[in-house]
N, C-alpha and C positions, 0 to 999 in steps of 0.2 A: 198171096201175102207171100212176101220175101223172107230165104231161110234167117236174115238176121230178126226180123219181128219175130218171128217165132221163136227163136234166140231168146229173143229181148221177155216174150210175154210169158215161157216157160219159166225164166228166173224170178221177174215179176211174183209171178204167183205164187210159186213158194215164199217168195219174200214176204208178203203180204201176208198170208198164212204163217210166216214164225216158224215154220219149217227147214229148223237151224240145227247141227248136228246132231243131239239124241234125241230130236222128235223128224220124225220119218212119214213117209206116204208111198203108196202103194205107184211103182213103177207105170204100173196099168191106167195108174190115175193122173197122168198127165195130160193127158191125149183130148181131158174133157174139159168141153168151153171150146174147141174147136172145131169149123166144119167139119164131117166124117170123110169128107176124100182129102185131108190134110193129116190125117191121123196118122199115117203110113210115117207120112213124113218128121211129126213133130215126134216119134219114137226115133228113129233117126239123127235126129238133133238132140235128143235127148244124148241121147250115146253119147255122140260126139262130146257131148258135157263134162261127161264120165271121165271121158279119156281127156279131156282137157286139166280136171281138176275140181273143176268149178262145182260139182255135183257129188255127193261122195256117197257110193252104193253101200248097200248091207245085205245079202243075199239071206234071205230067213227060208225052212221047212214051205212056207206058205207063198214064195214067191217074189223079186227083190224090191227092194226097198229103196228112198234115196231122199236124201236130205240135201242142202246148200252145204258149203264148206265154210267152215268158221273162219279160220284162218286168211280166207278170199273173198271176205263180206265187205270190204270196201272195196275190189275190185267190181263185184257183183253189184252193190249200188253205182258206179260209174258205166257199168252200162245196163243197165237198166235206166238212167236218166239221159242216157246219149239220144240226142234230138236227130231223125229218122233224117 
């Protein structure tokens, strides 16, 4: 699976479940649904999405929580809809 496809799948997963702005999910949940050999790569790509500002991070005492950046939702929708 290439990096763009993983990136798109992460964003789509959060978008479908409406994990936007004040609704968060654990960073550790992002690799769920991917093959086990890709889990490290999924986390790397998710960290890159945080750096790009597409994902918002929220540190908590029980771990890192993430959500989609509501200010960039149109850009996220475009990425999800891109044809391979």
